[in-house]
MILO-300407 format. One record per residue: residue number from 1; chain; x, y, z of N, C-alpha, C, O in turn. Coordinates in pm, 1 decimal, padded with zeros to 6 digits. Example, Ala and Ser with C-alpha at 12.3 -4.5 7.8 and 13.67 -1.06 7.14 Angstrom:
<nuba i="1" ch="A" n_c1="01319.0" n_c2="-00569.0" n_c3="00780.0" ca_c1="01230.0" ca_c2="-00450.0" ca_c3="00780.0" c_c1="01320.0" c_c2="-00330.0" c_c3="00780.0" o_c1="01423.6" o_c2="-00331.9" o_c3="00846.5"/>
<nuba i="2" ch="A" n_c1="01285.0" n_c2="-00225.0" n_c3="00708.0" ca_c1="01367.0" ca_c2="-00106.0" ca_c3="00714.0" c_c1="01290.0" c_c2="00003.0" c_c3="00787.0" o_c1="01340.9" o_c2="00113.8" o_c3="00803.9"/>
// end
This chain:
<nuba i="1" ch="A" n_c1="00838.6" n_c2="-00846.4" n_c3="-02090.5" ca_c1="00970.0" ca_c2="-00774.9" ca_c3="-02075.2" c_c1="00986.5" c_c2="-00867.1" c_c3="-02273.7" o_c1="00945.4" o_c2="-00973.9" o_c3="-02319.1"/>
<nuba i="2" ch="A" n_c1="01066.2" n_c2="-00751.5" n_c3="-02332.3" ca_c1="01072.5" ca_c2="-00789.8" ca_c3="-02461.3" c_c1="01247.6" c_c2="-00864.8" c_c3="-02434.2" o_c1="01330.4" o_c2="-00860.0" o_c3="-02343.2"/>
<nuba i="3" ch="A" n_c1="01238.2" n_c2="-00938.7" n_c3="-02587.0" ca_c1="01337.7" ca_c2="-01029.8" ca_c3="-02560.4" c_c1="01461.5" c_c2="-00945.9" c_c3="-02626.8" o_c1="01448.7" o_c2="-00858.7" o_c3="-02712.8"/>
<nuba i="4" ch="A" n_c1="01568.9" n_c2="-00985.5" n_c3="-02575.7" ca_c1="01735.6" ca_c2="-00913.3" ca_c3="-02689.6" c_c1="01759.8" c_c2="-01020.6" c_c3="-02722.5" o_c1="01692.3" o_c2="-01120.1" o_c3="-02696.2"/>
<nuba i="5" ch="A" n_c1="01904.5" n_c2="-01014.9" n_c3="-02813.0" ca_c1="01997.4" ca_c2="-01067.0" ca_c3="-02872.3" c_c1="02115.0" c_c2="-01036.4" c_c3="-02764.0" o_c1="02151.6" o_c2="-00927.1" o_c3="-02721.0"/>
<nuba i="6" ch="A" n_c1="02155.7" n_c2="-01147.3" n_c3="-02737.7" ca_c1="02293.2" ca_c2="-01114.3" ca_c3="-02689.6" c_c1="02396.4" c_c2="-01112.8" c_c3="-02799.4" o_c1="02426.7" o_c2="-01222.6" o_c3="-02846.1"/>
<nuba i="7" ch="A" n_c1="02450.4" n_c2="-01013.6" n_c3="-02844.1" ca_c1="02516.4" ca_c2="-00982.7" ca_c3="-03000.9" c_c1="02658.0" c_c2="-01080.5" c_c3="-02987.7" o_c1="02695.9" o_c2="-01154.2" o_c3="-03078.7"/>
<nuba i="8" ch="A" n_c1="02721.0" n_c2="-01066.8" n_c3="-02868.1" ca_c1="02864.3" ca_c2="-01149.3" ca_c3="-02870.0" c_c1="02821.7" c_c2="-01282.4" c_c3="-02863.0" o_c1="02907.9" o_c2="-01347.2" o_c3="-02803.5"/>
<nuba i="9" ch="A" n_c1="02723.3" n_c2="-01355.1" n_c3="-02898.7" ca_c1="02701.8" ca_c2="-01497.1" ca_c3="-02880.9" c_c1="02603.0" c_c2="-01512.0" c_c3="-03013.5" o_c1="02569.9" o_c2="-01629.0" o_c3="-03033.0"/>
<nuba i="10" ch="A" n_c1="02554.2" n_c2="-01424.7" n_c3="-03100.1" ca_c1="02452.0" ca_c2="-01440.5" ca_c3="-03223.4" c_c1="02593.9" c_c2="-01480.4" c_c3="-03295.3" o_c1="02701.3" o_c2="-01420.6" o_c3="-03288.4"/>
<nuba i="11" ch="A" n_c1="02549.6" n_c2="-01639.7" n_c3="-03390.0" ca_c1="02616.4" ca_c2="-01644.5" ca_c3="-03519.0" c_c1="02597.8" c_c2="-01591.5" c_c3="-03639.2" o_c1="02670.2" o_c2="-01603.1" o_c3="-03738.1"/>
<nuba i="12" ch="A" n_c1="02470.0" n_c2="-01516.3" n_c3="-03624.1" ca_c1="02409.7" ca_c2="-01484.9" ca_c3="-03794.8" c_c1="02348.6" c_c2="-01560.8" c_c3="-03852.4" o_c1="02308.0" o_c2="-01532.5" o_c3="-03965.1"/>
<nuba i="13" ch="A" n_c1="02316.4" n_c2="-01707.4" n_c3="-03782.0" ca_c1="02241.3" ca_c2="-01782.6" ca_c3="-03812.1" c_c1="02099.1" c_c2="-01760.8" c_c3="-03920.0" o_c1="02070.2" o_c2="-01816.5" o_c3="-04025.9"/>
<nuba i="14" ch="A" n_c1="02035.9" n_c2="-01664.8" n_c3="-03847.6" ca_c1="01910.3" ca_c2="-01619.9" ca_c3="-03922.7" c_c1="01792.2" c_c2="-01725.7" c_c3="-03888.2" o_c1="01691.1" o_c2="-01730.7" o_c3="-03958.2"/>
<nuba i="15" ch="A" n_c1="01809.9" n_c2="-01803.4" n_c3="-03784.8" ca_c1="01717.6" ca_c2="-01914.5" ca_c3="-03767.3" c_c1="01616.6" c_c2="-01822.8" c_c3="-03669.1" o_c1="01502.9" o_c2="-01865.9" o_c3="-03650.0"/>
<nuba i="16" ch="A" n_c1="01653.7" n_c2="-01709.4" n_c3="-03613.2" ca_c1="01513.8" ca_c2="-01683.2" ca_c3="-03543.1" c_c1="01437.4" c_c2="-01567.2" c_c3="-03611.7" o_c1="01318.8" o_c2="-01562.0" o_c3="-03579.2"/>
<nuba i="17" ch="A" n_c1="01479.2" n_c2="-01473.2" n_c3="-03699.6" ca_c1="01436.0" ca_c2="-01396.8" ca_c3="-03808.7" c_c1="01290.4" c_c2="-01466.3" c_c3="-03884.3" o_c1="01188.7" o_c2="-01397.2" o_c3="-03891.5"/>
<nuba i="18" ch="A" n_c1="01292.4" n_c2="-01568.3" n_c3="-03923.0" ca_c1="01189.0" ca_c2="-01593.2" ca_c3="-03985.3" c_c1="01111.7" c_c2="-01660.1" c_c3="-03893.7" o_c1="01029.6" o_c2="-01722.0" o_c3="-03961.4"/>
<nuba i="19" ch="A" n_c1="01090.8" n_c2="-01683.9" n_c3="-03768.6" ca_c1="01033.4" ca_c2="-01772.8" ca_c3="-03706.6" c_c1="00970.9" c_c2="-01625.3" c_c3="-03590.2" o_c1="00899.8" o_c2="-01657.4" o_c3="-03495.0"/>
<nuba i="20" ch="A" n_c1="01001.2" n_c2="-01493.1" n_c3="-03608.9" ca_c1="00925.1" ca_c2="-01396.0" ca_c3="-03514.4" c_c1="00805.9" c_c2="-01358.7" c_c3="-03604.6" o_c1="00814.6" o_c2="-01303.8" o_c3="-03714.4"/>
<nuba i="21" ch="A" n_c1="00685.5" n_c2="-01399.5" n_c3="-03537.3" ca_c1="00548.4" ca_c2="-01382.5" ca_c3="-03565.8" c_c1="00519.8" c_c2="-01188.4" c_c3="-03579.9" o_c1="00414.5" o_c2="-01135.2" o_c3="-03614.8"/>
<nuba i="22" ch="A" n_c1="00631.7" n_c2="-01127.3" n_c3="-03545.8" ca_c1="00614.8" ca_c2="-00988.9" ca_c3="-03527.8" c_c1="00690.9" c_c2="-00914.7" c_c3="-03599.2" o_c1="00691.9" o_c2="-00791.7" o_c3="-03594.7"/>
<nuba i="23" ch="A" n_c1="00764.4" n_c2="-00988.8" n_c3="-03674.6" ca_c1="00877.5" ca_c2="-00876.9" ca_c3="-03787.8" c_c1="00932.8" c_c2="-00832.8" c_c3="-03685.6" o_c1="00977.5" o_c2="-00720.1" o_c3="-03707.3"/>
<nuba i="24" ch="A" n_c1="00954.0" n_c2="-00874.0" n_c3="-03567.7" ca_c1="01046.6" ca_c2="-00791.2" ca_c3="-03479.6" c_c1="01232.7" c_c2="-00792.7" c_c3="-03467.3" o_c1="01312.1" o_c2="-00725.0" o_c3="-03402.1"/>
<nuba i="25" ch="A" n_c1="01247.0" n_c2="-00900.5" n_c3="-03560.8" ca_c1="01374.6" ca_c2="-00950.0" ca_c3="-03574.9" c_c1="01451.2" c_c2="-00894.0" c_c3="-03676.5" o_c1="01382.1" o_c2="-00900.1" o_c3="-03778.3"/>
<nuba i="26" ch="A" n_c1="01579.9" n_c2="-00832.3" n_c3="-03706.1" ca_c1="01643.8" ca_c2="-00773.9" ca_c3="-03816.4" c_c1="01754.1" c_c2="-00793.8" c_c3="-03823.3" o_c1="01800.7" o_c2="-00814.8" o_c3="-03711.3"/>
<nuba i="27" ch="A" n_c1="01833.7" n_c2="-00799.3" n_c3="-03909.6" ca_c1="01984.1" ca_c2="-00858.8" ca_c3="-03971.4" c_c1="02025.6" c_c2="-00667.3" c_c3="-03952.8" o_c1="01965.5" o_c2="-00562.8" o_c3="-03977.8"/>
<nuba i="28" ch="A" n_c1="02174.8" n_c2="-00708.4" n_c3="-03889.7" ca_c1="02247.7" ca_c2="-00573.2" ca_c3="-03845.1" c_c1="02341.8" c_c2="-00597.4" c_c3="-03918.8" o_c1="02402.8" o_c2="-00490.6" o_c3="-03920.6"/>
<nuba i="29" ch="A" n_c1="02400.1" n_c2="-00674.0" n_c3="-03987.7" ca_c1="02493.9" ca_c2="-00716.1" ca_c3="-04041.1" c_c1="02579.8" c_c2="-00843.7" c_c3="-04023.8" o_c1="02599.0" o_c2="-00943.7" o_c3="-04092.9"/>
<nuba i="30" ch="A" n_c1="02636.6" n_c2="-00786.9" n_c3="-03868.3" ca_c1="02713.4" ca_c2="-00894.7" ca_c3="-03827.9" c_c1="02639.6" c_c2="-00994.9" c_c3="-03705.0" o_c1="02700.3" o_c2="-01089.2" o_c3="-03654.3"/>
<nuba i="31" ch="A" n_c1="02509.8" n_c2="-00959.4" n_c3="-03670.5" ca_c1="02411.7" ca_c2="-01010.4" ca_c3="-03579.9" c_c1="02292.6" c_c2="-00980.4" c_c3="-03598.9" o_c1="02276.2" o_c2="-00886.7" o_c3="-03677.0"/>
<nuba i="32" ch="A" n_c1="02195.9" n_c2="-01029.2" n_c3="-03552.5" ca_c1="02057.1" ca_c2="-00990.4" ca_c3="-03555.1" c_c1="01997.5" c_c2="-00890.6" c_c3="-03420.0" o_c1="02040.7" o_c2="-00904.9" o_c3="-03305.6"/>
<nuba i="33" ch="A" n_c1="01928.2" n_c2="-00824.4" n_c3="-03444.7" ca_c1="01860.9" ca_c2="-00775.5" ca_c3="-03327.9" c_c1="01675.3" c_c2="-00757.0" c_c3="-03291.0" o_c1="01587.7" o_c2="-00750.7" o_c3="-03377.3"/>
<nuba i="34" ch="A" n_c1="01658.8" n_c2="-00752.7" n_c3="-03173.2" ca_c1="01510.8" ca_c2="-00765.7" ca_c3="-03145.4" c_c1="01483.6" c_c2="-00598.9" c_c3="-03141.0" o_c1="01558.1" o_c2="-00522.3" o_c3="-03079.8"/>
<nuba i="35" ch="A" n_c1="01379.3" n_c2="-00561.4" n_c3="-03206.9" ca_c1="01298.5" ca_c2="-00421.1" ca_c3="-03170.6" c_c1="01194.0" c_c2="-00422.9" c_c3="-03086.1" o_c1="01076.6" o_c2="-00421.4" o_c3="-03123.0"/>
<nuba i="36" ch="A" n_c1="01239.3" n_c2="-00426.7" n_c3="-02948.6" ca_c1="01173.1" ca_c2="-00425.4" ca_c3="-02829.5" c_c1="01003.6" c_c2="-00336.2" c_c3="-02836.8" o_c1="00910.1" o_c2="-00336.9" o_c3="-02756.7"/>
<nuba i="37" ch="A" n_c1="01017.9" n_c2="-00281.4" n_c3="-02941.3" ca_c1="00884.5" ca_c2="-00218.9" ca_c3="-02953.9" c_c1="00796.6" c_c2="-00294.8" c_c3="-02988.9" o_c1="00685.2" o_c2="-00307.0" o_c3="-02938.1"/>
<nuba i="38" ch="A" n_c1="00854.1" n_c2="-00367.2" n_c3="-03104.5" ca_c1="00752.3" ca_c2="-00495.0" ca_c3="-03176.6" c_c1="00737.3" c_c2="-00608.4" c_c3="-03092.8" o_c1="00632.4" o_c2="-00671.1" o_c3="-03107.9"/>
<nuba i="39" ch="A" n_c1="00836.0" n_c2="-00658.7" n_c3="-02988.7" ca_c1="00839.9" ca_c2="-00760.7" ca_c3="-02928.5" c_c1="00721.7" c_c2="-00783.3" c_c3="-02837.4" o_c1="00683.5" o_c2="-00703.5" o_c3="-02751.8"/>
<nuba i="40" ch="A" n_c1="00675.3" n_c2="-00884.2" n_c3="-02861.3" ca_c1="00551.5" ca_c2="-00931.6" ca_c3="-02761.1" c_c1="00603.4" c_c2="-01084.6" c_c3="-02698.9" o_c1="00532.0" o_c2="-01149.3" o_c3="-02622.3"/>
<nuba i="41" ch="A" n_c1="00668.4" n_c2="-01106.9" n_c3="-02720.9" ca_c1="00705.1" ca_c2="-01237.3" ca_c3="-02656.1" c_c1="00657.2" c_c2="-01362.9" c_c3="-02708.8" o_c1="00662.5" o_c2="-01463.3" o_c3="-02637.9"/>
<nuba i="42" ch="A" n_c1="00613.9" n_c2="-01367.1" n_c3="-02819.0" ca_c1="00518.3" ca_c2="-01433.1" ca_c3="-02890.2" c_c1="00384.7" c_c2="-01446.8" c_c3="-02805.3" o_c1="00315.3" o_c2="-01534.4" o_c3="-02856.9"/>
<nuba i="43" ch="A" n_c1="00325.7" n_c2="-01392.5" n_c3="-02696.2" ca_c1="00235.9" ca_c2="-01389.6" ca_c3="-02661.8" c_c1="00114.3" c_c2="-01391.1" c_c3="-02785.6" o_c1="00103.8" o_c2="-01300.2" o_c3="-02868.0"/>
<nuba i="44" ch="A" n_c1="00051.0" n_c2="-01477.6" n_c3="-02782.7" ca_c1="-00059.3" ca_c2="-01471.5" ca_c3="-02858.7" c_c1="-00079.6" c_c2="-01561.7" c_c3="-02957.5" o_c1="-00181.0" o_c2="-01613.8" o_c3="-03003.9"/>
<nuba i="45" ch="A" n_c1="00081.3" n_c2="-01573.7" n_c3="-02989.9" ca_c1="00114.4" ca_c2="-01667.7" ca_c3="-03130.3" c_c1="00161.2" c_c2="-01814.5" c_c3="-03084.6" o_c1="00125.9" o_c2="-01917.6" o_c3="-03141.8"/>
<nuba i="46" ch="A" n_c1="00245.4" n_c2="-01808.5" n_c3="-02973.8" ca_c1="00290.4" ca_c2="-01932.4" ca_c3="-02941.9" c_c1="00340.4" c_c2="-01923.9" c_c3="-02789.4" o_c1="00357.2" o_c2="-01820.5" o_c3="-02724.6"/>
<nuba i="47" ch="A" n_c1="00364.0" n_c2="-02080.0" n_c3="-02739.4" ca_c1="00360.0" ca_c2="-02110.8" ca_c3="-02574.1" c_c1="00484.9" c_c2="-02021.0" c_c3="-02532.4" o_c1="00500.0" o_c2="-01981.6" o_c3="-02416.8"/>
<nuba i="48" ch="A" n_c1="00566.8" n_c2="-01993.9" n_c3="-02628.6" ca_c1="00720.1" ca_c2="-01963.1" ca_c3="-02546.7" c_c1="00774.9" c_c2="-01871.3" c_c3="-02667.1" o_c1="00724.0" o_c2="-01882.3" o_c3="-02778.6"/>
<nuba i="49" ch="A" n_c1="00873.0" n_c2="-01786.2" n_c3="-02644.3" ca_c1="00928.2" ca_c2="-01696.4" ca_c3="-02719.1" c_c1="01019.7" c_c2="-01807.5" c_c3="-02852.0" o_c1="01111.6" o_c2="-01882.6" o_c3="-02819.5"/>
<nuba i="50" ch="A" n_c1="00971.2" n_c2="-01794.4" n_c3="-02989.5" ca_c1="01036.9" ca_c2="-01866.2" ca_c3="-03083.6" c_c1="01200.4" c_c2="-01817.8" c_c3="-03111.3" o_c1="01297.8" o_c2="-01888.0" o_c3="-03138.3"/>
<nuba i="51" ch="A" n_c1="01189.6" n_c2="-01672.5" n_c3="-03093.9" ca_c1="01384.3" ca_c2="-01657.7" ca_c3="-03134.1" c_c1="01453.7" c_c2="-01752.2" c_c3="-03011.6" o_c1="01566.5" o_c2="-01785.2" o_c3="-03048.3"/>
<nuba i="52" ch="A" n_c1="01426.9" n_c2="-01796.9" n_c3="-02900.3" ca_c1="01484.0" ca_c2="-01855.6" ca_c3="-02792.0" c_c1="01460.4" c_c2="-01995.0" c_c3="-02792.4" o_c1="01523.1" o_c2="-02069.7" o_c3="-02717.2"/>
<nuba i="53" ch="A" n_c1="01359.3" n_c2="-02042.8" n_c3="-02885.7" ca_c1="01357.1" ca_c2="-02185.7" ca_c3="-02897.7" c_c1="01418.8" c_c2="-02246.1" c_c3="-02986.1" o_c1="01458.6" o_c2="-02362.2" o_c3="-02977.2"/>
<nuba i="54" ch="A" n_c1="01438.3" n_c2="-02141.3" n_c3="-03119.1" ca_c1="01486.9" ca_c2="-02190.7" ca_c3="-03243.3" c_c1="01709.9" c_c2="-02153.7" c_c3="-03216.4" o_c1="01806.4" o_c2="-02199.6" o_c3="-03277.5"/>
<nuba i="55" ch="A" n_c1="01701.5" n_c2="-02071.7" n_c3="-03119.2" ca_c1="01821.9" ca_c2="-02029.6" ca_c3="-03155.2" c_c1="01924.3" c_c2="-02161.0" c_c3="-03086.8" o_c1="01902.2" o_c2="-02230.8" o_c3="-02987.9"/>
<nuba i="56" ch="A" n_c1="02041.6" n_c2="-02162.2" n_c3="-03181.6" ca_c1="02101.9" ca_c2="-02259.8" ca_c3="-03179.3" c_c1="02215.9" c_c2="-02258.3" c_c3="-03064.6" o_c1="02285.5" o_c2="-02353.9" o_c3="-03030.4"/>
<nuba i="57" ch="A" n_c1="02217.9" n_c2="-02131.4" n_c3="-03015.6" ca_c1="02300.8" ca_c2="-02111.8" ca_c3="-02895.4" c_c1="02250.3" c_c2="-02067.9" c_c3="-02794.8" o_c1="02202.3" o_c2="-01954.8" o_c3="-02802.9"/>
<nuba i="58" ch="A" n_c1="02241.8" n_c2="-02147.1" n_c3="-02653.0" ca_c1="02211.4" ca_c2="-02184.5" ca_c3="-02572.6" c_c1="02202.2" c_c2="-01979.5" c_c3="-02464.2" o_c1="02307.8" o_c2="-01922.1" o_c3="-02437.5"/>
<nuba i="59" ch="A" n_c1="02094.3" n_c2="-01930.4" n_c3="-02434.7" ca_c1="02101.6" ca_c2="-01807.2" ca_c3="-02377.4" c_c1="02186.7" c_c2="-01690.9" c_c3="-02467.1" o_c1="02285.3" o_c2="-01620.3" o_c3="-02445.8"/>
<nuba i="60" ch="A" n_c1="02101.8" n_c2="-01709.3" n_c3="-02567.9" ca_c1="02152.8" ca_c2="-01576.6" ca_c3="-02697.5" c_c1="02020.4" c_c2="-01509.3" c_c3="-02700.7" o_c1="02036.4" o_c2="-01387.8" o_c3="-02711.6"/>
<nuba i="61" ch="A" n_c1="01934.1" n_c2="-01533.4" n_c3="-02696.9" ca_c1="01778.6" ca_c2="-01451.4" ca_c3="-02691.2" c_c1="01714.8" c_c2="-01463.6" c_c3="-02542.5" o_c1="01655.3" o_c2="-01559.4" o_c3="-02493.2"/>
<nuba i="62" ch="A" n_c1="01739.6" n_c2="-01361.2" n_c3="-02497.1" ca_c1="01699.5" ca_c2="-01361.6" ca_c3="-02353.5" c_c1="01633.4" c_c2="-01238.0" c_c3="-02326.0" o_c1="01650.2" o_c2="-01136.5" o_c3="-02393.7"/>
<nuba i="63" ch="A" n_c1="01532.0" n_c2="-01249.5" n_c3="-02191.9" ca_c1="01462.1" ca_c2="-01114.0" ca_c3="-02142.1" c_c1="01545.8" c_c2="-01049.5" c_c3="-02145.6" o_c1="01663.9" o_c2="-01082.6" o_c3="-02135.7"/>
<nuba i="64" ch="A" n_c1="01481.7" n_c2="-00894.4" n_c3="-02167.4" ca_c1="01543.3" ca_c2="-00747.6" ca_c3="-02184.3" c_c1="01472.0" c_c2="-00705.8" c_c3="-02049.3" o_c1="01354.2" o_c2="-00670.2" o_c3="-02046.6"/>
<nuba i="65" ch="A" n_c1="01557.1" n_c2="-00713.5" n_c3="-01932.2" ca_c1="01494.2" ca_c2="-00614.6" ca_c3="-01828.3" c_c1="01489.3" c_c2="-00468.9" c_c3="-01844.9" o_c1="01460.4" o_c2="-00420.2" o_c3="-01735.6"/>
<nuba i="66" ch="A" n_c1="01505.6" n_c2="-00375.9" n_c3="-01936.8" ca_c1="01466.3" ca_c2="-00306.2" ca_c3="-01949.3" c_c1="01345.1" c_c2="-00243.7" c_c3="-01998.1" o_c1="01327.3" o_c2="-00122.3" o_c3="-02008.2"/>
<nuba i="67" ch="A" n_c1="01276.5" n_c2="-00320.4" n_c3="-02022.8" ca_c1="01143.4" ca_c2="-00329.6" ca_c3="-02066.9" c_c1="01041.2" c_c2="-00423.8" c_c3="-01989.8" o_c1="01061.9" o_c2="-00535.1" o_c3="-01941.4"/>
<nuba i="68" ch="A" n_c1="00944.3" n_c2="-00360.4" n_c3="-01991.9" ca_c1="00800.7" ca_c2="-00458.0" ca_c3="-01882.2" c_c1="00755.0" c_c2="-00544.9" c_c3="-01949.2" o_c1="00776.7" o_c2="-00558.1" o_c3="-02069.6"/>
<nuba i="69" ch="A" n_c1="00669.0" n_c2="-00633.0" n_c3="-01864.8" ca_c1="00648.8" ca_c2="-00748.2" ca_c3="-01961.7" c_c1="00562.9" c_c2="-00674.4" c_c3="-02041.3" o_c1="00519.8" o_c2="-00560.1" o_c3="-02025.5"/>
<nuba i="70" ch="A" n_c1="00540.7" n_c2="-00769.5" n_c3="-02144.3" ca_c1="00414.4" ca_c2="-00733.3" ca_c3="-02260.6" c_c1="00302.5" c_c2="-00796.3" c_c3="-02214.8" o_c1="00296.2" o_c2="-00913.7" o_c3="-02178.3"/>
<nuba i="71" ch="A" n_c1="00178.0" n_c2="-00683.5" n_c3="-02218.4" ca_c1="00067.5" ca_c2="-00727.3" ca_c3="-02172.2" c_c1="-00032.4" c_c2="-00668.5" c_c3="-02297.7" o_c1="-00048.6" o_c2="-00554.2" o_c3="-02340.3"/>
<nuba i="72" ch="A" n_c1="-00106.1" n_c2="-00830.9" n_c3="-02346.4" ca_c1="-00192.6" ca_c2="-00826.6" ca_c3="-02481.5" c_c1="-00299.4" c_c2="-00739.5" c_c3="-02442.5" o_c1="-00347.8" o_c2="-00734.9" o_c3="-02329.4"/>
<nuba i="73" ch="A" n_c1="-00331.2" n_c2="-00676.0" n_c3="-02533.5" ca_c1="-00471.5" ca_c2="-00556.8" ca_c3="-02533.2" c_c1="-00602.7" c_c2="-00631.5" c_c3="-02515.5" o_c1="-00709.1" o_c2="-00569.6" o_c3="-02512.6"/>
// end
């Protein structure tokens, strides 16, 4: 599943954007968003999703159940 950012909790600190190995996170003015087509949950890069690891607000970067789990090629 791709991750998503809970916009109501995002403080726009930008910590997540630089950590994403797939450049799936972008600034949308007052919040950041994750492009589910680019998000691989950091599989193949890190042991855990880095957006969630670096976010200063708990449960802001969360699994988006609308998308299937990422499968490495």
